[in-house]
N, C-alpha and C positions, 0 to 999 in steps of 0.2 A: 475608147479609141486607142490604137497602138501608138507607141512612141519610139523614136530612134534617137540615138546619141552619136555625135561625131566630134572629132577634134580638128580644129583649124590649126594646122601645123605652122602656118605663117605667123599666127598670134602667140602660140605656145612659147613660153620662156623657160620651161623646165623647172618651175617652182616646186613641183611635186606635191602640191596641196591635195590634188585629186587622189594621189597614191596614198597619202596619209589618211584620207577619209575612207578610201576603199581600195585596198590592194587586191581585192577580188575582181575589181572592174577595170583598174588602170595600172599601168606601169610605165616607166621611162624606157625608151629604146636606146640604141647605141649612139644616137645623136642627141640624147638628153631631152627628147620630146615625148610628151604623153601619147600613149596609144591605148586602145580599148582591148581588154582581154575577153575573148569569147569563150563560151563553155567548151568548145572543141579544142581549146589550147592555142588557137591562132590569135594574132594581134593585128589591129588595123587602126587607121585614123578615119577611115571611111564610115558612112552611116551604118549603125548596127541596131537592130531591134532590141529593145529592153529584154525580150524573152530569150535572146541569145547570150545574155550575160548572167553570170552566177552571182547576182546581187539584187537587192530589192529596188524598186523604183524610187523609194524615198532616199535611199543611200546614194543612188546615182545622181539624183537631183541635188542632194547636199554636196556631193563631190563637185558637180558643175558649178554650184554657187560659191565654192571655196576657191575657184580659180581667180587669181588677181587680175587677169587680163581677159576674162570671159572667152577663153579659147575652146571651152566645152559647150557644145550647142545641142539643145534638146528640141526636137521637132515632133509635132503631132502628125500622124499619117493616116491615110485611109487603109482599108483592108488590102488594097493592091500595092501599098507602099508609097503612094504618091503623097507629097508634102501638102498638108492642109495649112499649117501655120507654125511659126517658130514660137515655142513656149518659153525658152530661156536661151540667151538673154532676150528679154522682150523689148 
């Protein structure tokens, strides 16, 4: 099954632990909040498929788990992108 990752900006405190784990997948924006770095060079906090990120699934999951406030959310989706279940945090 495909997975997506997103950042809850309301929860993010800018600790940058996700960036420390994977600077390929995350960076802090001008507001000091985490955003996801896509392969095409754009950034977003909206849901992004793992396949659109230049990082392994394991590292993205490790980065999510490093967040002290659980602001990085991983969701399992179907082939059409519909949410099936939240994988992390559970």
